[in-house]
C-alpha positions in Angstrom: -53.5 -36.6 -47.1 -51.9 -33.9 -48.2 -52.8 -30.1 -47.5 -53.8 -27.9 -49.6 -52.3 -23.9 -49.7 -55.3 -22.8 -48.7 -54.5 -24.8 -45.3 -50.9 -23.6 -44.9 -52.7 -20.4 -44.8 -54.5 -20.6 -41.9 -52.2 -22.4 -40.0 -49.8 -19.4 -40.4 -53.1 -17.3 -39.7 -54.4 -18.9 -36.4 -57.6 -18.3 -38.5 -57.6 -15.7 -36.8 -60.0 -13.2 -38.2 -58.6 -10.4 -37.3 -54.9 -11.4 -38.2 -53.3 -9.4 -41.0 -50.1 -10.0 -42.6 -47.9 -8.3 -44.8 -46.0 -9.9 -48.2 -42.6 -9.7 -46.0 -44.7 -12.4 -43.5 -46.2 -14.0 -46.5 -43.6 -15.1 -48.9 -41.8 -16.4 -45.2 -44.7 -18.4 -43.9 -45.2 -20.2 -46.7 -41.6 -20.2 -49.0 -41.8 -23.6 -48.0 -45.2 -24.8 -48.1 -46.5 -23.7 -51.5 -43.9 -23.5 -55.3 -42.1 -20.7 -55.8 -44.5 -19.6 -58.8 -47.3 -19.7 -57.4 -46.1 -17.8 -54.2 -44.9 -15.4 -56.6 -48.4 -14.7 -57.9 -49.5 -15.1 -54.7 -47.7 -11.7 -52.9 -48.1 -10.3 -56.4 -52.0 -10.2 -56.3 -51.0 -8.8 -52.5 -49.9 -6.8 -53.5 -52.3 -5.6 -55.7 -54.7 -4.7 -52.3 -52.7 -2.4 -52.2 -52.6 -2.3 -48.6 -49.9 -3.0 -46.7 -51.2 -6.1 -44.9 -54.4 -8.7 -45.4 -56.9 -10.8 -43.2 -57.3 -14.5 -44.1 -60.7 -13.5 -46.0 -58.6 -11.8 -48.4 -56.2 -13.9 -48.3 -57.9 -16.2 -49.5 -59.8 -15.5 -51.6 -55.9 -14.7 -53.7 -55.3 -17.2 -53.1 -57.9 -19.2 -54.3 -58.3 -16.9 -57.5 -54.5 -17.2 -58.7 -55.7 -20.9 -59.2 
């Protein structure tokens, strides 16, 4: 069974609820895991939070929100 984008994200974060990643780290970490168009939308959503880096919970919610 193929992993979901949410699972790739959790792997990137190491399932660490305290870890925070910026958009560069997210883009590099997920570049080969998520289709480019969806990754661009995700990074735009992260940037729209106004935070320089987001935690796993926020990142997952944003990824879920873009479908």
